[in-house]
C-alpha positions as CSV (number, residue, x, y, z in Angstrom):
1,M,11.3,198.7,-146.8
2,T,8.7,199.8,-144.5
3,A,8.5,199.7,-140.5
4,N,5.1,198.2,-138.8
5,D,3.9,199.5,-135.3
6,A,6.0,196.7,-133.4
7,G,9.2,198.2,-135.3
8,I,9.6,195.0,-137.5
9,T,11.3,196.2,-141.0
10,S,9.3,194.3,-143.7
11,G,9.5,194.1,-147.3
12,P,8.6,192.2,-150.5
13,Y,11.8,190.1,-150.8
14,I,13.0,189.6,-147.5
15,T,11.9,186.2,-147.5
16,H,13.6,185.4,-150.5
17,R,17.5,185.3,-149.0
18,V,18.7,182.0,-148.9
19,T,21.1,181.2,-146.2
20,N,23.0,177.9,-144.8
21,Q,22.6,175.8,-148.1
22,P,25.4,174.7,-149.7
23,P,26.6,176.0,-153.4
24,P,26.1,173.7,-156.5
25,R,28.3,171.1,-156.1
26,V,29.5,171.5,-160.1
27,D,32.4,172.2,-162.2
28,L,35.0,170.0,-160.2
29,N,36.8,167.4,-161.4
30,E,35.7,164.1,-160.4
31,Y,38.7,162.7,-161.1
32,T,41.5,164.8,-159.3
33,A,38.7,165.0,-156.3
34,N,38.7,160.9,-155.6
35,I,42.0,160.4,-153.8
36,P,41.4,156.4,-153.5
37,L,40.8,156.2,-157.1
38,R,43.9,158.1,-158.1
39,E,46.1,156.2,-155.4
40,Y,44.5,152.7,-155.9
41,L,44.5,152.8,-159.6
42,R,48.3,153.4,-159.5
43,T,49.6,151.3,-156.6
44,V,46.7,148.2,-157.2
45,G,45.6,148.5,-160.4
46,E,48.8,149.4,-161.9
47,A,47.7,151.7,-164.5
48,E,48.7,154.6,-166.0
49,G,47.4,157.4,-168.1
50,E,45.5,159.8,-165.8
51,A,45.6,162.6,-168.3
52,T,42.8,160.9,-169.8
53,L,41.1,160.3,-166.6
54,E,41.5,163.8,-165.6
55,A,39.8,165.1,-168.7
56,S,36.9,162.8,-168.2
57,G,36.9,163.6,-164.5
58,A,36.3,167.1,-166.1
59,V,33.6,166.3,-168.5
60,V,31.4,164.5,-165.8
61,G,32.1,167.1,-163.2
62,S,30.7,169.5,-165.5
63,A,27.1,171.6,-164.9
64,Q,26.5,170.5,-168.5
65,F,26.9,166.9,-167.9
66,Q,25.2,166.9,-164.6
67,D,22.3,169.0,-166.4
68,D,22.2,166.1,-169.4
69,A,22.3,163.4,-166.1
70,R,19.3,165.0,-165.0
71,L,17.5,165.6,-167.9
72,A,18.2,162.0,-169.1
73,H,16.1,160.6,-166.2
74,K,13.6,163.2,-166.3
75,N,12.7,162.2,-169.7
76,P,13.1,158.2,-170.0
77,P,12.9,156.4,-173.6
78,I,9.9,156.2,-175.2
79,L,8.8,153.2,-177.7
80,H,7.7,153.4,-180.8
81,T,6.4,150.1,-182.3
82,H,5.4,151.5,-185.6
83,S,5.8,154.4,-187.9
84,K,3.0,157.1,-188.3
85,Y,2.5,155.2,-191.7
86,G,2.0,151.7,-189.8
87,Q,5.2,150.2,-190.7
88,R,6.9,148.0,-188.0
89,I,10.2,150.3,-186.9
90,D,10.7,149.1,-183.0
91,E,12.8,152.1,-181.8
92,V,13.2,153.9,-178.7
93,E,13.7,157.2,-178.7
94,Y,16.1,158.7,-176.1
95,H,16.3,162.6,-175.1
96,P,19.1,164.1,-176.4
97,S,21.0,164.5,-173.5
98,Y,21.1,160.5,-173.1
99,H,23.2,160.5,-176.3
100,R,25.1,163.1,-175.4
101,I,26.1,161.2,-172.3
102,I,26.7,157.7,-174.0
103,C,28.7,159.6,-176.9
104,A,31.1,161.1,-174.0
105,A,31.5,157.7,-172.4
106,V,32.6,155.7,-175.4
107,A,34.5,158.8,-176.8
108,A,36.9,158.3,-173.6
109,G,36.9,154.7,-174.3
110,A,34.8,153.7,-171.2
111,H,33.7,150.6,-173.0
112,T,36.5,148.9,-175.0
113,S,39.3,150.5,-174.2
114,A,41.1,147.8,-172.3
115,W,40.2,145.6,-175.3
116,Q,41.5,148.1,-178.0
117,K,44.7,148.7,-176.1
118,P,45.6,145.6,-173.7
119,G,48.1,146.0,-171.3
120,V,49.2,145.8,-167.3
121,G,46.9,148.1,-165.9
122,A,44.6,148.3,-169.4
123,N,41.4,147.0,-167.3
124,A,42.0,149.4,-164.3
125,H,42.2,152.0,-166.4
126,R,38.7,151.2,-168.5
127,A,37.5,150.6,-165.1
128,A,38.2,154.0,-164.0
129,Q,36.5,155.3,-166.7
130,F,33.4,153.7,-166.6
131,M,33.2,154.4,-162.9
132,L,33.8,158.2,-163.8
133,F,30.7,158.1,-165.7
134,A,28.8,155.9,-164.1
135,Q,29.4,158.3,-160.8
136,V,27.2,160.9,-162.5
137,E,24.6,159.2,-165.0
138,P,24.2,155.3,-164.2
139,G,21.6,154.5,-166.9
140,H,23.8,154.5,-169.9
141,A,26.5,152.4,-168.0
142,C,24.7,149.2,-169.1
143,P,24.9,149.4,-172.9
144,I,28.9,150.4,-172.2
145,S,29.7,147.5,-169.5
146,M,28.0,145.0,-172.5
147,S,29.8,146.4,-175.3
148,H,32.8,145.8,-172.9
149,A,31.9,142.2,-172.2
150,A,30.7,141.1,-175.1
151,V,34.5,141.3,-176.7
152,D,35.2,138.3,-174.3
153,T,32.3,136.1,-176.3
154,L,32.7,137.5,-179.4
155,Q,36.4,135.9,-179.4
156,L,35.0,132.6,-179.9
157,A,33.6,132.8,-183.3
158,P,36.7,134.6,-185.2
159,E,34.5,135.3,-188.7
160,L,32.0,137.5,-186.5
161,A,35.0,138.9,-184.3
162,Q,37.0,140.1,-187.3
163,E,33.5,142.1,-188.7
164,W,32.2,143.3,-185.3
165,L,35.1,143.8,-182.7
166,P,36.4,147.0,-185.2
167,R,33.2,148.7,-184.2
168,L,33.1,147.6,-180.9
169,Y,36.6,149.2,-180.5
170,S,35.8,152.4,-182.1
171,R,35.3,155.5,-180.5
172,N,32.2,156.8,-182.7
173,Y,29.0,156.6,-181.4
174,S,25.8,157.1,-183.3
175,P,22.2,156.4,-182.1
176,A,21.1,155.1,-185.8
177,L,19.9,151.6,-186.7
178,Q,22.3,150.9,-189.7
179,H,24.4,148.4,-191.3
180,G,28.4,149.2,-191.4
181,K,28.5,152.2,-189.1
182,P,31.8,152.8,-187.9
183,G,31.1,151.9,-184.2
184,A,28.7,149.4,-182.5
185,L,27.5,148.9,-179.3
186,F,26.3,145.1,-177.7
187,G,23.2,144.5,-175.7
188,M,22.3,140.7,-174.2
189,A,18.9,138.6,-173.8
190,M,19.0,135.8,-172.0
191,T,16.4,135.3,-169.4
192,E,12.5,134.8,-170.4
193,K,9.4,134.9,-168.3
194,Q,9.3,131.3,-167.2
195,G,12.7,130.6,-166.0
196,G,14.6,134.1,-165.2
197,S,17.9,133.3,-163.7
198,D,17.2,129.8,-165.1
199,V,18.2,130.0,-168.5
200,R,18.5,126.2,-169.7
201,A,14.5,126.7,-168.9
202,N,14.5,129.0,-172.2
203,T,11.8,128.2,-174.6
204,T,13.1,130.2,-177.6
205,R,14.1,128.2,-180.6
206,A,17.0,128.4,-183.4
207,V,16.5,126.1,-186.5
208,Q,19.3,126.2,-188.6
209,E,19.2,127.8,-192.5
210,G,22.4,127.6,-194.2
211,E,25.1,130.0,-192.0
212,H,22.9,131.1,-190.2
213,H,19.9,130.3,-187.6
214,L,16.1,131.4,-187.5
215,L,15.3,132.2,-183.7
216,T,11.9,132.5,-182.3
217,G,10.8,133.1,-178.9
218,H,10.5,135.8,-176.5
219,K,13.0,137.7,-174.0
220,W,11.6,138.7,-171.1
221,F,14.6,141.2,-170.7
222,C,16.7,142.5,-173.2
223,S,18.5,145.8,-172.0
224,A,19.4,148.8,-174.2
225,P,17.4,147.3,-177.0
226,M,18.9,150.4,-179.5
227,S,22.0,148.3,-179.4
228,D,23.4,147.2,-182.9
229,A,23.7,143.7,-181.8
230,F,22.9,141.3,-179.3
231,L,24.3,137.8,-177.2
232,V,20.9,135.7,-177.2
233,L,20.3,132.3,-175.9
234,A,18.1,130.0,-177.8
235,Q,17.5,126.2,-177.7
236,E,18.8,123.8,-180.6
237,D,18.9,120.1,-181.4
238,A,22.4,120.2,-179.0
239,G,20.8,122.0,-176.5
240,L,21.3,125.8,-175.4
241,G,22.9,127.7,-177.9
242,C,24.7,131.4,-178.2
243,F,23.9,133.6,-180.7
244,L,24.7,136.8,-182.3
245,V,21.7,138.7,-183.2
246,A,21.9,142.5,-185.5
247,R,19.4,144.7,-185.3
248,V,20.1,145.6,-189.2
249,L,21.0,142.6,-191.8
250,P,24.0,142.7,-193.7
251,D,22.0,143.9,-196.8
252,G,21.0,146.8,-195.1
253,E,17.2,145.4,-194.0
254,R,15.9,144.8,-190.3
255,N,15.8,142.2,-188.9
256,T,13.0,140.8,-186.9
257,F,12.8,142.6,-183.6
258,M,9.9,143.1,-181.9
259,M,9.7,145.2,-179.0
260,Q,6.4,144.3,-176.8
261,R,6.9,146.8,-174.3
262,L,9.4,148.6,-172.3
263,K,10.2,147.6,-168.6
264,D,8.2,150.1,-166.3
265,K,11.7,149.9,-163.8
266,L,12.0,151.0,-160.1
267,G,15.4,152.9,-161.3
268,N,17.9,153.2,-164.0
269,R,15.2,155.1,-165.6
270,S,17.3,156.8,-168.5
271,N,18.1,153.2,-169.9
272,A,15.5,151.2,-172.0
273,S,15.1,147.6,-170.8
274,S,12.7,145.5,-172.8
275,E,10.9,142.7,-173.6
276,V,11.5,141.7,-177.4
277,E,10.0,138.9,-179.6
278,F,11.8,137.0,-182.3
279,S,10.1,135.8,-185.3
280,N,12.2,134.2,-187.7
281,T,14.5,136.5,-186.4
282,H,18.1,136.0,-188.0
283,G,21.0,134.8,-185.6
284,W,24.9,133.8,-185.9
285,R,25.7,130.7,-183.4
286,I,28.6,131.4,-181.2
287,S,30.9,128.4,-180.2
288,E,29.8,125.0,-180.6
289,P,26.2,123.4,-180.8
290,G,24.4,123.5,-177.5
291,R,27.5,124.9,-175.4
292,G,26.1,128.5,-175.2
293,V,26.0,128.9,-171.4
294,R,29.5,128.6,-171.4
295,A,30.2,130.6,-174.1
296,I,28.1,133.8,-172.7
297,M,29.6,133.0,-169.3
298,G,32.7,135.5,-170.2
299,M,29.9,137.9,-170.8
300,V,28.2,137.5,-167.6
301,G,31.5,137.3,-165.6
302,R,33.0,140.7,-167.0
303,T,29.3,142.2,-166.7
304,R,28.9,141.1,-163.0
305,L,32.8,143.1,-162.5
306,D,30.8,145.9,-163.8
307,C,28.1,145.8,-161.3
308,I,30.4,146.1,-158.8
309,L,32.4,149.2,-160.2
310,G,28.9,150.8,-161.0
311,T,27.9,150.2,-157.4
312,A,31.3,151.7,-156.2
313,A,30.5,154.4,-158.8
314,G,27.5,155.1,-156.8
315,M,28.6,155.3,-153.5
316,R,31.5,157.8,-154.4
317,Q,28.5,159.8,-155.6
318,S,27.0,159.5,-152.3
319,V,29.9,160.3,-150.3
320,A,30.8,163.1,-152.4
321,E,27.4,164.6,-152.3
322,A,27.3,164.3,-148.3
323,L,30.2,165.3,-147.7
324,W,29.9,168.7,-149.6
325,H,26.6,169.0,-147.6
326,G,28.3,168.6,-144.7
327,R,31.2,170.7,-145.3
328,H,28.6,173.9,-146.1
329,R,26.2,173.6,-143.4
330,Q,25.4,174.1,-140.2
331,A,23.4,173.1,-137.5
332,F,23.5,173.6,-133.7
333,G,26.4,176.2,-134.0
334,A,28.5,174.5,-136.0
335,K,29.4,172.8,-139.3
336,L,27.6,169.2,-139.5
337,I,31.3,167.7,-140.4
338,D,32.3,169.1,-137.1
339,Q,29.2,167.4,-135.5
340,P,30.7,164.5,-133.7
341,A,27.3,162.0,-134.8
342,M,27.6,163.4,-138.1
343,S,31.1,162.9,-138.8
344,N,31.0,159.2,-137.6
345,V,28.5,158.7,-140.0
346,L,30.3,160.2,-143.1
347,A,33.3,158.6,-141.9
348,D,31.8,155.1,-142.1
349,L,30.3,155.8,-145.5
350,A,33.6,157.1,-147.1
351,L,35.0,153.8,-145.6
352,E,32.8,151.8,-147.6
353,S,33.2,153.5,-150.7
354,E,36.6,153.4,-150.4
355,A,36.7,149.5,-149.6
356,A,34.7,148.9,-153.0
357,T,37.3,151.5,-154.9
358,V,40.1,148.8,-153.5
359,V,38.7,145.6,-154.3
360,S,37.2,147.2,-157.6
361,M,40.5,148.1,-158.7
362,R,42.1,144.6,-157.5
363,L,39.8,142.8,-159.7
364,A,40.1,144.8,-162.8
365,R,43.7,144.2,-162.7
366,A,43.1,140.5,-162.6
367,Y,41.3,140.7,-166.2
368,D,44.5,141.9,-167.5
369,Y,45.8,140.1,-170.5
370,D,49.1,139.0,-168.5
371,A,46.7,137.1,-165.9
372,G,48.0,133.5,-165.5
373,P,46.1,130.3,-164.1
374,T,46.3,131.6,-160.0
375,E,45.1,134.9,-161.2
376,R,42.3,133.7,-163.4
377,A,41.4,131.5,-161.0
378,F,41.5,133.9,-158.2
379,R,39.0,136.7,-160.6
380,R,36.9,133.7,-160.8
381,L,36.1,133.2,-157.3
382,A,36.5,137.1,-156.2
383,T,34.3,138.6,-158.9
384,A,31.3,136.4,-157.4
385,V,32.4,137.2,-153.6
386,T,32.9,140.5,-154.4
387,K,29.5,141.0,-156.4
388,Y,27.5,139.6,-153.9
389,W,28.7,141.6,-151.1
390,V,29.5,145.3,-152.4
391,C,26.5,145.0,-154.5
392,K,24.6,144.2,-151.5
393,R,25.9,147.1,-149.2
394,G,24.8,150.3,-152.0
395,P,20.9,150.5,-151.3
396,N,21.5,151.0,-147.8
397,H,24.6,153.2,-148.2
398,A,23.1,155.2,-150.4
399,Y,19.7,155.5,-147.8
400,E,22.4,156.7,-145.4
401,A,23.9,159.0,-147.8
402,M,20.5,160.5,-148.6
403,E,19.6,160.9,-144.9
404,C,23.0,163.0,-144.2
405,L,21.1,166.2,-146.9
406,G,18.0,165.6,-144.6
407,G,14.8,166.7,-146.6
408,N,17.1,167.8,-149.7
409,G,18.2,164.3,-149.9
410,Y,14.8,163.2,-150.4
411,I,13.7,165.6,-153.2
412,E,14.6,164.9,-156.9
413,D,16.2,168.2,-157.4
414,F,19.4,166.5,-155.7
415,P,21.0,163.2,-157.2
416,L,20.8,161.0,-154.2
417,A,17.0,160.1,-154.4
418,M,18.1,159.0,-158.3
419,R,21.0,156.9,-156.5
420,Y,18.6,155.5,-154.2
421,R,16.6,154.0,-156.9
422,E,19.6,152.9,-158.8
423,Q,21.7,150.7,-156.6
424,P,19.4,148.1,-156.2
425,V,19.8,146.9,-160.1
426,M,23.4,146.2,-159.4
427,A,22.6,143.5,-156.8
428,I,19.6,142.1,-159.1
429,W,21.2,142.0,-162.3
430,E,23.7,139.6,-163.5
431,G,22.7,137.0,-160.4
432,T,20.5,138.0,-157.7
433,G,21.9,137.3,-154.3
434,N,21.0,133.7,-153.9
435,V,22.4,133.1,-157.8
436,I,25.5,134.4,-157.2
437,A,26.2,133.2,-153.5
438,L,25.7,129.9,-154.7
439,D,27.8,130.5,-157.8
440,V,30.6,131.0,-155.0
441,L,29.6,127.5,-153.6
442,R,29.8,125.8,-157.2
443,A,32.9,127.2,-158.2
444,M,34.9,126.0,-154.8
445,G,33.4,122.5,-156.0
446,T,34.3,122.7,-159.7
447,E,37.3,124.9,-159.3
448,P,39.0,123.9,-156.0
449,D,41.9,126.3,-157.4
450,S,40.0,129.1,-157.1
451,V,39.5,128.5,-153.5
452,D,43.5,128.4,-153.1
453,A,43.9,131.4,-155.1
454,F,41.5,133.4,-153.2
455,L,42.9,132.7,-149.7
456,A,46.4,133.2,-151.3
457,E,45.2,136.6,-151.9
458,L,43.9,137.3,-148.2
459,W,47.4,135.7,-146.6
460,L,49.4,138.5,-148.1
461,A,47.9,140.7,-145.2
462,S,48.8,138.4,-142.3
463,G,50.6,139.4,-139.7
464,A,50.0,143.1,-140.1
465,H,46.8,143.2,-138.0
466,P,45.8,140.7,-134.9
467,V,41.6,141.2,-135.7
468,F,42.4,140.3,-139.0
469,D,44.4,137.6,-138.4
470,D,41.9,136.1,-136.1
471,F,39.3,136.7,-138.5
472,M,41.0,134.8,-140.9
473,A,41.8,131.7,-138.7
474,R,38.2,131.5,-138.1
475,L,37.1,131.8,-141.6
476,K,39.8,128.9,-142.4
477,E,38.4,126.9,-140.0
478,E,34.7,127.3,-141.3
479,L,35.4,127.1,-144.9
480,A,37.6,123.4,-144.4
481,P,34.5,121.0,-144.2
482,L,32.8,123.5,-146.7
483,R,35.0,123.0,-149.3
484,L,34.7,118.9,-149.2
485,A,30.8,119.4,-150.2
486,P,30.3,122.7,-150.4
487,L,26.6,122.8,-152.1
488,N,25.3,120.7,-148.8
489,F,26.0,124.4,-147.1
490,A,23.8,126.2,-149.5
491,G,21.6,127.3,-146.7
492,Q,24.8,128.8,-145.0
493,A,25.7,130.2,-148.6
494,R,25.2,134.2,-147.6
495,N,27.2,133.9,-144.6
496,I,30.4,132.8,-146.0
497,V,30.3,134.4,-148.9
498,E,30.1,138.0,-146.4
499,K,32.9,136.8,-144.7
500,M,34.9,136.2,-147.5
501,A,34.4,139.7,-149.3
502,L,35.2,141.3,-145.7
503,A,38.2,139.6,-145.8
504,L,39.1,140.3,-149.3
505,Q,38.4,143.8,-148.6
506,A,40.4,144.2,-145.1
507,S,43.5,142.4,-147.0
508,L,43.6,145.2,-149.6
509,L,43.1,148.1,-147.1
510,I,45.7,146.6,-145.2
511,R,48.3,146.6,-147.7
512,F,47.7,149.6,-149.7
513,A,45.4,152.0,-147.7
514,P,46.8,154.5,-145.0
515,A,46.4,153.2,-141.3
516,S,43.4,155.7,-140.5
517,V,41.6,153.5,-143.3
518,S,42.5,150.1,-142.6
519,E,42.5,150.2,-138.6
520,A,39.1,151.5,-138.7
521,F,37.7,149.1,-141.4
522,V,39.2,146.2,-139.5
523,F,37.8,146.6,-136.3
524,S,34.0,147.7,-137.7
525,R,33.9,145.1,-140.1
526,L,35.6,142.1,-138.7
527,G,36.0,142.8,-134.9
528,L,34.0,140.8,-132.3
529,E,31.9,144.1,-131.9
530,R,31.1,144.9,-135.5
531,S,28.4,146.6,-136.6
532,F,26.8,147.1,-140.3
533,N,24.7,149.9,-139.7
534,Y,26.5,153.4,-140.6
535,G,27.9,155.3,-137.8
536,N,29.4,153.0,-135.5
537,L,32.8,153.4,-135.9
538,P,34.5,153.1,-132.9
539,A,35.8,155.7,-130.7
540,S,40.0,154.8,-131.6
541,A,39.1,155.3,-135.7
542,N,40.7,158.8,-137.1
543,L,37.3,160.1,-138.7
544,A,39.6,163.3,-139.7
545,G,42.2,161.1,-141.6
546,I,39.2,159.1,-143.1
547,L,37.3,162.4,-144.0
548,E,40.3,164.1,-145.3
549,R,40.5,161.3,-147.9
550,A,36.9,161.8,-149.1
């Protein structure tokens, strides 16, 4: 150290001292730290078995897991169409970090534990596992979700189910493509370049040859192409059929599965999505000829639920990172979290996250084995309604949380830049906003019992809050003409679905959340002066109570 003429002490390292930066947010238990998830798992999801969730919370909160998540996104998958000797291999190479992540998720049962051990609360418990892993690394959640959802469709083909379900239920993960390995993961290939969501425009053709079919065509989106098997839609004489396509045939030979390229996606970088060509590719039909759409809709419904869970998991990550920054960073003489403008924003973000969490647990409970006709009718409509709204809220929620970190939030060293790119995919995959909103109208017309079941769920909260009761009265009045001819209101589909989703979230929070949470949500989302920009909670809101839970 030396003193210059001005009397200022200087040295070679004085500028290297770091102050007013938060410590790394690592080695926390992401389950025990998530009070809303813990509470709603029990009260709404009616699930038990917290010890396994605490174990997963410790895994995903560890520095090692977070580093693996970073590496998986920094090192995206690489397609190898041919070996160095010229043989066609069609393999995707992942960074070892990706395999460590998906191995941990499979070991925890984040994929098929609710099918393996059905019971009251089994789907809520599985949903919580899924959300914990997706909170930190979302890309691997795609094959995890599809493997869970594929069980619904596979059950329509008893012989195929007998072969594949034990492998789907396995907690063993291996990336190798080989017949007969203990564990398996499933993917899905429905859409084609000329049709997109209009799968009935598909041109992939299936021709029967003995006990199997030969498929020829091109799929525009095939997610997780290194999965062991796929559910595929293809045209047969009777119409669109659903087929199981395995990567490896029973004799050990590779099935024809030619990957043309990997998609260069905005987000979801750790997970490969591909275009794939079939040329006399072996497939085994599931369900009756020409009933493929009906057969695969069970899988689609459950992947839609997982889009909700994935969005809620992302919201939790956004809130956790923003609050961590706000509690450790000072500005203008006080902690950020104690600054009135910032505390309002943070509380509003936490409120959105909690509303997404409670509805996730309610929907998951509706998929348990004991679901009767009314519960099945409820989930038919409620899943679509919630998928539309929660997934729509995801991207702006991620942006606002990113802004809470200021410049740090925009930097790739922190996870919220990744999360901002990630959230839109849940709104786009398994039905874009218009597709989902129109599906709600379609359900109203073809399954009117679903509307009655949905409204019955909402009315369970009646009489507890005048703002909610007034909102419900207006909603009931608006639904009356729409129920008579729902598709005549296609231009207003988004408007009505938004209101239905908000009413469902409010109803659940009124019944299960502390008053500090439910009252703030009702006033800010259902009140006549509601505003959907974050940070506009009313002056009456108990911000401290909301933030304490977050």
